[in-house]
C-alpha positions as CSV (number, residue, x, y, z in Angstrom):
1,M,7.7,8.3,14.7
2,F,5.4,5.8,13.0
3,V,4.1,8.5,10.6
4,L,7.7,9.5,9.6
5,A,8.7,5.9,9.1
6,W,5.8,5.3,6.8
7,L,6.5,8.5,4.9
8,L,10.1,7.3,4.3
9,A,8.8,4.0,2.9
10,A,5.9,5.4,0.9
11,W,8.1,6.3,-2.0
12,Q,7.5,2.7,-3.1
13,D,3.8,3.4,-3.7
14,V,4.6,3.9,-7.4
15,G,6.0,0.3,-7.5
16,V,2.6,-1.2,-8.5
17,N,3.4,-0.1,-12.1
18,A,7.0,-1.0,-12.0
19,V,6.9,-3.7,-14.7
20,R,3.7,-2.8,-16.6
21,P,0.9,-0.3,-16.0
22,V,-1.9,-1.8,-14.0
23,F,-3.2,1.1,-11.9
24,G,-4.1,4.8,-12.5
25,Y,-5.0,7.7,-10.3
26,N,-7.6,10.2,-11.4
27,G,-5.6,13.1,-13.0
28,A,-7.9,15.6,-11.3
29,F,-5.9,15.1,-8.1
30,F,-3.2,17.8,-7.7
31,N,0.0,16.3,-8.8
32,M,3.4,17.2,-10.1
33,G,4.1,14.0,-12.1
34,T,5.9,11.1,-10.6
35,W,9.3,10.1,-9.3
36,A,8.9,6.5,-10.7
37,E,11.4,7.0,-13.6
38,F,14.1,8.0,-11.1
39,I,14.0,4.8,-9.1
40,P,17.0,2.6,-10.0
41,G,16.0,-0.5,-12.0
42,W,12.7,1.1,-13.1
43,V,11.5,-0.4,-16.4
44,E,11.3,2.4,-19.0
45,K,7.9,2.2,-20.7
46,G,6.8,5.7,-21.5
47,P,4.3,7.9,-19.6
48,E,3.7,6.9,-16.0
49,N,0.9,7.3,-13.4
50,P,1.1,10.8,-11.7
51,Q,1.1,10.7,-7.9
52,P,-1.6,12.8,-6.1
53,I,0.5,14.7,-3.6
54,I,-2.1,16.0,-1.3
55,Y,-4.0,12.7,-1.0
56,F,-0.7,10.9,-0.8
57,L,0.5,12.9,2.2
58,A,-2.9,12.9,3.9
59,S,-3.0,9.1,3.7
60,Y,0.2,8.8,5.7
61,I,0.0,11.9,7.9
62,V,-3.7,11.8,8.9
63,L,-5.3,8.4,8.1
64,T,-2.3,6.3,9.2
65,P,-2.1,7.7,12.8
66,L,-5.9,7.7,13.2
67,A,-6.0,4.0,12.1
68,I,-3.1,3.1,14.5
69,M,-4.7,4.9,17.5
70,G,-8.1,3.4,16.7
71,I,-6.8,-0.1,16.4
72,D,-4.7,0.2,19.5
73,K,-7.8,1.2,21.5
74,L,-9.8,-1.6,19.9
75,I,-7.2,-4.2,20.9
76,E,-7.3,-3.0,24.5
77,T,-11.1,-3.2,24.5
78,L,-11.1,-6.7,23.0
79,R,-8.6,-8.0,25.5
80,R,-10.6,-6.6,28.4
81,R,-13.8,-8.1,27.0
82,F,-12.2,-11.4,26.0
83,P,-9.3,-12.1,28.5
84,R,-8.5,-15.4,26.8
85,L,-7.9,-13.8,23.5
86,N,-4.2,-14.2,22.7
87,R,-1.9,-12.4,20.3
88,A,-2.6,-14.9,17.4
89,G,-6.3,-14.3,17.8
90,V,-5.8,-10.5,17.7
91,I,-3.7,-10.8,14.6
92,A,-6.3,-13.0,12.9
93,F,-9.0,-10.6,13.8
94,M,-7.0,-7.6,12.4
95,I,-6.2,-9.4,9.1
96,A,-9.9,-10.2,8.6
97,L,-11.0,-6.6,9.6
98,F,-8.5,-4.8,7.4
99,T,-9.0,-7.1,4.5
100,F,-12.7,-6.3,4.6
101,L,-12.1,-2.6,5.1
102,C,-9.7,-2.6,2.1
103,L,-12.2,-4.3,-0.2
104,A,-15.0,-2.0,0.9
105,L,-13.1,1.3,0.8
106,E,-11.4,0.4,-2.5
107,Q,-14.8,-0.1,-4.1
108,V,-16.0,3.2,-2.7
109,F,-13.1,5.1,-4.1
110,I,-13.1,3.2,-7.4
111,R,-16.8,3.9,-8.0
112,F,-16.2,7.6,-7.1
113,G,-13.5,7.6,-9.8
114,A,-10.6,8.4,-7.5
115,W,-8.5,5.6,-9.1
116,H,-8.9,2.4,-11.1
117,Y,-7.1,-0.9,-11.4
118,L,-6.7,-1.1,-15.2
119,R,-5.2,-4.5,-15.6
120,V,-6.0,-7.5,-13.2
121,N,-5.7,-11.2,-13.0
122,E,-9.3,-12.3,-13.8
123,T,-9.2,-15.4,-11.7
124,W,-8.5,-13.5,-8.5
125,S,-10.5,-10.4,-9.0
126,I,-14.0,-9.1,-8.6
127,F,-15.9,-7.3,-11.4
128,P,-13.2,-8.2,-14.0
129,G,-13.5,-6.5,-17.4
130,T,-15.2,-3.4,-15.9
131,M,-13.9,-0.1,-14.6
132,Y,-14.8,-1.4,-11.1
133,Q,-12.5,-4.4,-11.3
134,F,-10.4,-5.0,-8.2
135,P,-7.6,-7.6,-7.5
136,L,-8.5,-9.5,-4.4
137,Y,-4.8,-10.4,-3.9
138,E,-4.1,-6.7,-3.4
139,G,-6.9,-6.5,-0.8
140,V,-5.8,-9.6,1.1
141,V,-2.0,-9.1,1.0
142,F,-1.7,-5.3,1.3
143,G,-5.0,-4.4,2.9
144,G,-4.8,-7.3,5.3
145,I,-1.3,-8.6,5.9
146,V,1.0,-5.6,5.1
147,T,-1.3,-3.3,7.1
148,V,-1.5,-5.6,10.1
149,I,2.3,-6.1,10.1
150,S,2.9,-2.4,10.2
151,I,0.2,-1.7,12.8
152,G,1.1,-4.8,14.9
153,I,4.6,-3.5,15.3
154,Y,3.2,-0.5,17.1
155,C,0.3,-2.2,18.9
156,F,2.4,-5.0,20.3
157,R,4.9,-2.9,22.3
158,D,6.6,-4.3,25.4
159,K,6.0,-3.2,28.9
160,D,8.6,-0.4,28.4
161,G,6.7,0.9,25.4
162,L,9.4,-0.3,22.9
163,M,8.5,-1.9,19.6
164,I,10.2,-5.0,18.1
165,T,12.2,-2.7,15.9
166,D,13.7,-1.1,19.0
167,K,15.3,-4.4,20.2
168,G,18.9,-3.8,21.4
169,I,18.5,-0.1,21.6
170,E,19.2,-0.3,25.3
171,R,22.8,-1.2,24.5
172,L,23.4,2.1,22.9
173,K,24.7,5.1,24.9
174,P,22.0,7.6,25.7
175,T,22.1,10.3,23.0
176,K,19.9,12.9,21.4
177,W,20.0,10.7,18.2
178,L,18.2,7.8,19.7
179,P,14.8,8.9,18.4
180,V,16.3,9.2,14.9
181,I,17.8,5.7,15.2
182,R,14.4,4.3,16.2
183,I,12.8,6.0,13.2
184,L,15.4,4.7,10.8
185,S,15.1,1.2,12.2
186,L,11.3,1.3,11.8
187,T,11.7,2.7,8.3
188,A,14.0,-0.1,7.3
189,V,11.4,-2.7,8.3
190,F,8.6,-0.9,6.5
191,N,10.7,-0.6,3.4
192,L,11.4,-4.3,3.5
193,V,7.7,-5.1,3.9
194,M,6.8,-2.9,1.1
195,M,9.5,-4.3,-1.2
196,V,8.4,-7.8,-0.6
197,F,4.8,-6.9,-1.4
198,M,5.8,-5.0,-4.5
199,L,7.9,-7.9,-5.8
200,G,5.0,-10.3,-5.4
201,F,2.4,-7.8,-6.8
202,N,4.5,-7.2,-9.9
203,F,5.1,-10.9,-10.4
204,V,1.3,-11.4,-10.5
205,N,0.9,-8.4,-12.7
206,M,3.1,-9.9,-15.4
207,H,0.2,-12.4,-15.9
208,A,-2.6,-9.9,-15.4
209,G,-4.3,-9.2,-18.7
210,T,-7.9,-8.3,-18.0
211,Q,-8.8,-4.7,-18.8
212,P,-12.0,-2.7,-19.0
213,P,-13.2,-1.9,-22.5
214,A,-10.8,0.5,-24.2
215,D,-13.4,3.1,-24.9
216,E,-14.4,3.2,-21.2
217,I,-11.0,4.1,-19.9
218,P,-10.8,7.9,-19.7
219,S,-7.6,9.7,-20.6
220,Y,-7.3,11.2,-17.1
221,V,-7.0,7.7,-15.8
222,H,-4.8,5.9,-18.3
223,H,-2.4,8.9,-18.7
224,D,-1.2,7.5,-22.0
225,M,0.4,4.6,-20.2
226,C,1.4,1.8,-22.6
227,G,-0.8,-1.1,-23.3
228,L,-4.0,0.5,-21.8
229,A,-7.0,1.6,-23.8
230,D,-5.9,2.4,-27.3
231,N,-2.3,3.4,-26.3
232,P,0.6,1.6,-28.0
233,P,1.7,-1.7,-26.5
234,C,4.4,-1.8,-23.8
235,P,7.9,-2.6,-25.0
236,P,9.2,-6.1,-24.3
237,L,10.7,-6.6,-20.9
238,P,14.5,-6.5,-20.8
């Protein structure tokens, strides 16, 4: 259920480049282009960042459930070890943990060349002006807060095993469609969380102008996206 809900919200992953290109996957990943241009309201600005299909699916089908199960067990262990640890303490711990993991893992993948942040806000980034630059606001907000919200929905189930997105489902008549309703309810929440993140991320990106040197950005990363490397500048925003 959790995996399906995230898959139905993951279409927003392309939204990091909604207003202007700031991120690029390595073109060596298997891909079939991107669906970005077909999203209503998408800003037309030429070539876009292709989505790595196999990695994309693996992230949500394999890594997501493993992370959820691992954190669920970790929370149980922490509460047994520290009985006075309340929900606020658990949330604070998870935000700190996932922020750190995001920062660390992003640097690993960036240095392996899997992807790069090609335009960042220098004030709130590490290694600005290099191919290793990384926006800390992405690590804190997405890696920490967004991840913890989504995992917390699952981990903080009630005594009947229901999530907060299942509230009121007991008022529905028993039907074979109840699992579908639960998935769609969870999907709606995940889509809302992702949408809020993307709106904020793109607002910051409108003021993000720090790039690596043009001659250091390989073509298989910038994908001819506007305003990057030696590519033509992006058209004015409508």
